[in-house]
N, C-alpha and C positions, 0 to 999 in steps of 0.2 A: 505492498499498500504506500510506502514512503516512498518509492521507485517512483510509483504513477503519481505521488505528486508532486514528482519534475518538472510533469507538463505546468502544473501552477504558475512556474516562472516566466514562461514563455506569454501566458494569458496576458492583456491590458485590460479585458475588459473586469470590472468590479465582477458583475453579474455574471459573465461567463465564469470567473473565478467561482461565484457560489454555487449556481450549478456541479459545476465539478464537482467541490466539496462534497455536497447535496449526495449526486451518485455515489461517491464514495462510501460514507452513510450508510447511504442504502444497502449499501451489495450483504450489513446481515437482519438489517429490516424485519420483523418477522419472524426470525426465530429464532427456538431453543434450542440450547445444544446443552446433551447428553453426557454429564460432565459425571466423576466418582461419586460415591456416598461424604456426608459434610461438602460439596464444592458449592460455588454461584454458578445459580443457571439468569443469573439479567445479562444476557446477551449487550445490552448498555455499557455494561461493567464489565465482564471477561474479554470485551473485543475494543468497543468503543472507551474507554479509559484506560485498558490494557494499549492500543493503542498511543496514545494521549502521554502517556506516561513511553510509553519508547522514543513515538518524534522528542523528545525533554530530554533524553542524553544524545541528540544527535551532532546538536549544533551546527546543523548545515542549510545554508539556503531554502531549500524543499521542505525541510523540515519549521520553519520559520512559518513560512507559505499557509500549508498545511494548520497550522497549529493555530494563526491566524482566522484562516476561516471556519476553523471548528471551533473559536473564540464566541461566530458571530450562529452559527447553526446546532452547535450540538447541545445536550440534553444541559443541566443550569449545571450540575459536577463536573461534566464534561468539559464545558465553558470556562468555568472558574483555574479549573487546571490549565485549559490551553490558554487564556492569558496568565497565566502566574509564569508561564513560559515563555511564553511569547519576549515579556516584555525584557525576560531576566537575557531572552537570545539578543533584542535589540538595545539594552544595555551595552552588551562585550562587544557590538558595532558588527553583526550579523546582519548583511544587507539584506532588506528585503523588497519585495515585488511591491510597482509601483503603485495595483490599485489595492493594496489592502490599506491604502491612506485615506479608501472610499467607500468600505465596505459595511466600517461603522455608522456609517452616515444616513442610513433607511430612513428614507422619512415616506409616511404615509400620508396619501391623496385621495378619491373621490373612492366611494365604494358603490356598487350595485348586484341588482338580484336577478334574477332573469328564471322565469317559474313555465314550466312545463303547465300543457291543457288543463290535465288531469291534475295535478299536482302531488307527480310522483317525486318528481328530482327539484332542487334545484341549483343555478349554476350562480356561483359567489365570483364577484368582477370588482375585482381587489386592484386599485393602479396605487403604484411605487418610484421612488425617483432617490436619487444617490445625494441626496443635499440640492436638489431640483435638476440633477443631469443625469441623462440616461434614463427615460419614465421605460418604466415595461408593466404589466397588468400580471396578474395572478387568479385564472381562473381553477376553480374550484367545484366537484358538482360534490354532491349531496342524493344522498338517495332514499328514499321515507319507505321505499316495501325492502328494504333491509336495515330494518331499525334506524334511520335516519344517521346513518354512517358517509364518513368521508370517503370515496372508492374511486375518486381522482382527479387529477389538476393539473394543469399544466402552464408555462409561460410562455408570454408574447412580448416583443419588441413593439411589434405594428402596433401601439394602444388606439391609436385614431380609427385605423382600418375595423378593429374589433370592436369597435362600440358603433359605427357607421354601421354595419351590418349587424346587429343585435339589437341597434333600434328599425334596419328598417323591418330583420322580423319579424319583430313584433306589431309596425303599421301594416302588416300585409298578414299577418293573423288578425288583427284585431277588423281590418277595412273586409274580411273574408266571412266575417260571421253575419252574412245571411240569414242563416238562418234559427237564431235567437242563442247565439252561443255568450256565455260570460265575458263582459270584459274585462272583469276581474285576475282568470286566469290566464295563462300565458302570458304574461309581461313584464315588461323591461323598464325598471326601475333604481332611482336612487338610492338607497338606506344610506344610514350613518353608519362611521366606524366600528362604535360598539356593539352597535346590531348586529356588526357582520362578525365581529370579534368574537360575543357571544353565540352564534351558531354557529361558527367554524369549529371553538371552544368544544363545544357540544358533541359537533362531530365525528373531529376526531378522536375524541374521548371515547367513542361510541368504535370507534375502527383500531384504536387501539388496545381495545379488550376483551378484545378479538381474539381464536386460537388462531384460527387461518381464515383472516377476511376475504371476501370476494371480492376484491380494490384491483384496478387495473394493470396490464402487464409493466409500465412505467410507475408505476405509483411509488413503489420504493424509493427511487430516484430523487421523487419531488420531496420525501416525507418531511426531512429536515428541511429541505425551504422553506416548506409550507408550518411546518413550525414556528419557525422562526421568523415567517411574515405575520404569521398570526400577535406573537408576541409583539411587535411593534405597531398592530390596530391599537390607536385610542381604548383604552376601559370607559365603563361606565362612568358618571358621574359620582364621586365619591369612594372609587375604586380604588386603590392604588396599583402602580401600573408596577409588576416584576420585572426582575431579570438586570446582569451586572453591567457595568460601563463597559459593555464589549469591543465600542472605540479605542482603546488604550493598549487592545492587545493588539491593532490594526497600526500603531502609533499616533494616530492621532487625535484629537479633543472633542471630533465630534459627535455629537448627540445621535440615539435612534430620537428620529422626530415624530410629530401624533400630525400630522395632516396639519403647521400650521399653531400645534399646542389650542385645536377649539374645542370647548368645554360643554354642546351643549349636550345636553343631558337625552342618555339612550331612550328610545321606546322601550315601553312594557316586552322583556321579553319572556315569552308564557313557556316554561319546558313545560319539557313530556310529564313530568312528576305533577305540578299543577295542574296543568289541562286534565291531565285523569283524573282527579282530586274533584272534580267541577262535574264528572258525567259520575254522580252517584246512582246508587242502584232503585235509588224512587226514577228520577231523569232519565235511566236508561229506560223504564218498563215502560214510560209515559212512550218514550217513544216508539217502541213493540205497537202501542196501542194504536196510536194514530198512526201507524204505514198498515197496521191490519185492517183499521176501516176507510181504510183508501180503498181509488179505484183499480190502481196496478195488484190490489194483492185480495180483488173480488172471486177470482178463479181458485186462489187455493184453496184445493177441499179441504185436504186432513189440518184444523184452524189449528189445534192441541200442537202437532208438530210444528207445522209454520211459526206458533210464536216460540219453541225452543230454539229452532234452526235462525229466526231474529235475533233472539239472545247468541248465537255463538256469535253472529255478524254486526252484532251490535260491539260487546264485549275484546271483536278484534278492534274494529276502529278505534274503540277508545285506552286499550291497554297499547296495542298494536302499531297502532297508526296517530298516534300523537294525539288524540281526544279528538278526532277524522273519521266516526264511523259513516257520517256522511256522504263522505269523499269515497269515489266507486275510480274503476282505470281499468283498461285493460288487464295488465302486469297484478295490479292491486285484486283481483278476480282472482287470478289464476292461484298466487299464492296462498290465495286465501283456499280456496278448496286444494290445490295438487301438493300441497305443502302442510301448510299449518295443523286443515283438520285429522288429514291423516296421523301427526305425529301429538296433537295434543289432546283431542276431545275423540269421549267418546259416544258415538250416537248410537239411536234405539236403530233398528234395521225400518223405522217409519221416519224415523230425520235421515236416514241415511238421503229413503230415496227421493224424497221431498224436496232435501236441500237447495241441487242447484237450480230447480225451480221456483223454490225462494228469491234465491241470492238474485236469477233476471228479474224477480217482482221488483226485487228491492233495487234497482239499479234505474230501472223504468222510475220507480219512486223518489227516490237520490237526484236521478237529474232533473226533473221537470223540480222539485223544490231550488237546486242547484242553477239551475236559468240554463243547463248544457243542451247544446245543441243536438236533432236528432242524428245526424253524426256522430257526433260521443259519446251518445249513449248508445247508437249500433254499434260500433267499436266496441262499447265494453259488453254486448251483450254477445256479439260474436265470441270474443275470449270464454265466455263463460259452457255458449254452446259447445263448441272446440274441446272446452275439459272436460264436459260429462260422461264420456266413455272411457276417460283416463281414471275421473275418481273414482266411479264403481271398480275400478283395476287397483288403486294403489289405497285405497282407504283401509283399513287396517283394523278390523273386527275382533275384537277379542274375541270371543265365543267360536270362530275359526279357524284357532290355535287347542279348543279343546278345554277351554280357562269356563268352571262355570260361572253362570253370570251372578249368581250369589254374593261369592267371594269378591269378585273382581269392583263391584259394585263399593263392596264394603270401603275396598282399598282407594276406591276415585270417585269419593263423595261431590269431589269439584271437577270431576270428567275429566282431568287431563288424564289423558292417556300416555304422555313421554313416564310419567308418573311412576306406571304402573311398573316396572321392571327395579326399579331401585326401591319402591315399596316390598316388594315381595322378599325381596332382599334382606328386605327389615325384619318383617313378621311372617316366617314363614310358618308357624303354625297359628291356626284359625279356627278349627273343628279339636273337638273330643273336648275330656274333661279334666280341672287339675285344681285338685284341693276346693273339690266337690261345684265347682265351678264351671256351669254350659259355657266354652270359648263362640258357641256361632253369637251369642246375645253380644259378647263385647264389642265396641268400634272402636278399632285401630285410631283414627279420627278423634278419638278424649284420651286426655294424657293421662286419669288412671286407670282408663280398660289395658293405654299400654303396657303398664307393668306387668298388670297380668300374663298379657299373652309374650310379655321377655321374659318373664319368669315363668311362662310354660316351657317357651323351647327352651330354658336350658335343666328343667327336673331333669333327674334319671330316671333312669327305669325301677328303683324304690324310691321316688317321690322327695328325694332329696334337693334343695338345689343349689342355689349358689347366695353370696354371703350381697348383704343390705347393699356394700357400696360399690360392688361391684356391677349389681346392680343398675343404681343412681348412673354409674360412667354408660350401661350399656342405651340405659334414657335418651340421656343429653345426646348420645350419639345417632338413636331411631329419630328424636324430634329432629336434627340437623337435616335427616335422609329423611326424612318425610318431605321436607318443605324444601328441599337438594340446593341447603344452603350451608356454605356456596357451593356454586358449579362444580366447583376443582373436590367436592367431595364423592359424589359419584365417577368421575373420572376414573380417580384414585383407584375408587373401589376395583372397576372393570379393567382399570391394569392386573391389579393383582390377581383378579380369577383369571385372567387370564394366559398368568403364569402359572397356573393351578392349583393354588390355592383353598380352600377350604373355606366356605362361608363364615367361618366361627375366626380361624386365622386372620380372617382381611379384618371381620368389626375388634378385633380387638387391636392388631393395626392400628385402624381410624382411630378406637378412640383412645388408644394414651397418646397423640397426638394431637388429638384435642386435648387431654388434660394436658400434657404439657405447655401446648401454647396458653392457656392460664389466660381466653381473653383475651388476647390478642388477635385481631379479624384477621390480618394483613400476615404477622407470623406464618399461623394456621394455613392458609389459605400460601404460601409459598413454600410448606414443605410440605403440600399436600400433592402443590406441582412435582416436586423432586420425587416422589413414588415412582416407582418402585428400586430407585436406586438405595433406598438405603434400607437396612434387613431390619426382619420385624421386629418390634421389641418381645419381652417375654410374655406366655400367652400361657399360662398355668394361673387359673380361677380366683386363686386367694389374695393375688398380685395387686 
C-alpha cells in the first residue's frame, strides 16, 4: 500500500489525491478478518491503524502524502494518528506534495435532493470546493427498500452540467404528468446542509451496520471520501461539529468550512424511530378500517383474512419503510411479497391466498389517496401480478415441514416466522409433564413460564434438576434469544452448531459470554462476532 501511495507524489489536484486515498482505504472496507483467539477483528484497527503506524516509521515523501490523505479521510483514530505523524515529518523536513496544502480547506456549498417518482430512493447531491477552488459534487443514493441504506456514490467536477441535467429531468417529469401525478414526487429541490448531513449520517450508519450490504461495486472506493464529506457538512443548530483539525496534517492553517458559516436552523429530520412511534396500534387499525370500507376493497371476499393481510402491509410500511404505509412502488411490492413475508410472517392458508389480491387493492387505494397517476399505479400493479406465482412458491409454511401448528403458534405469538429456529433452539421441550405441571399449558412468551420450560429441559431421568443460579443464566440467555437481541447472538449460535457442537454446549458458551459481558452491550456483541474462534467455556452444570 505504501508503494502504491508513491503515485500520490505525481498528483496535482487535491480532489484526485483524496479519491486515490479513498480507494486505497476502501480495499478492506466491509471485510471481517478471521484472526486467532483473543485477537482484534476490527479491520479498521487491524489494517487501517496498522498502515498508519507502518507509514509513520518510514519518513519518506510517499509516507507523508499517504498520512496527509488519511488525516482527512480516515476514521477519527486513524486521522489523529496520521496527523501527529505527518506533523513530525514536516518538522523534520520531509517534502510534502503541493495538493496537501489544500485538502484540509474543504468547504461545503449548496445541497440538493433528487427524489424518484415512487419514493424508493433519494439522490443527495452536495457541492464542495477547496476554499472556493476546484468545485466538485458528491452524488449519493439512499435506498429506502433496503432499510434506508446509502448504497452508491460518486464524484464529478462537472457541477454545472450535473445540475442542469437534474433540473431538466425534473421539469420533464413535471410537464409529463398529464395523468394527474403528484408534483410532490419525482422532484429536484434544494435542501440545507444540516438536513443533508442528518440524512446521510443516518443512511451511512445503516450501511456500515450491515454484515454484507448490497452496495454498488464501486462503493468501497468512495466510502472514506463520503464519510469525510459528510463530516464537512454543517451540523444542525446547537450541535457541535466534531472532527480534528486535519488541515494541520497537510501543513496549512486552513480550516474545514461549512459553506460560509451558515447557521440557519435545519428542518426537523424525522428519524425512522420517531415516525414509527407516530403510528400507534390504534392509528394502524383505523387505517385498516378506512381501507376495507373503500371501493378498491369491495371485491375482497374473505374480509377477515383481508383485514389481517392489511395489518401486515401497514406494519411493513410503518416499521420497515420509515413510517410510510401509504407509499407503494413496484420495488416495494416485490420486496414485501417475495422477501419480507416469506422470512418474517406466518400466514394462515386463507391469508396466503388473499395476500396478493389484498396488496393489489391496497395499491389502487393508496395510489388514489396519494394522487399517483394511472401509469404509476399500473406499474406497481404489474409488479404485484408478476410476483403472485413466485410468492406461492417461495412462501415458507411451517406446516409444510411437518411442524405441529399448535407448537408453532406458541413459539410465534407475534407471527415472526424468522424467529422460529432460534426459539425452537431455546425451548425444545414444550410437551409432557414436569413436577406435576402440564407443559402444553405453558406460554414461552411469558417470563414465568419460561423458567418452568427451561427447568423441564434440564431435568434428568430421575427428575433431578439444576441449580437456581445456573437456571437464572439460562433464563437470561433465553430472554435474549427469544427477542433476537443482539442479532449477533443467533448468528454465533448457528456457527457453533455448524461446527458440530450440541445444543446445550452452545447455550453454555453463549450464556457465559453474556455473564462475562456484565451489561456491556458492545463488548458482548464483539465477543459474539469472534465466535467460534475462542474455545468454549466450562460446561459443568454447577459452574
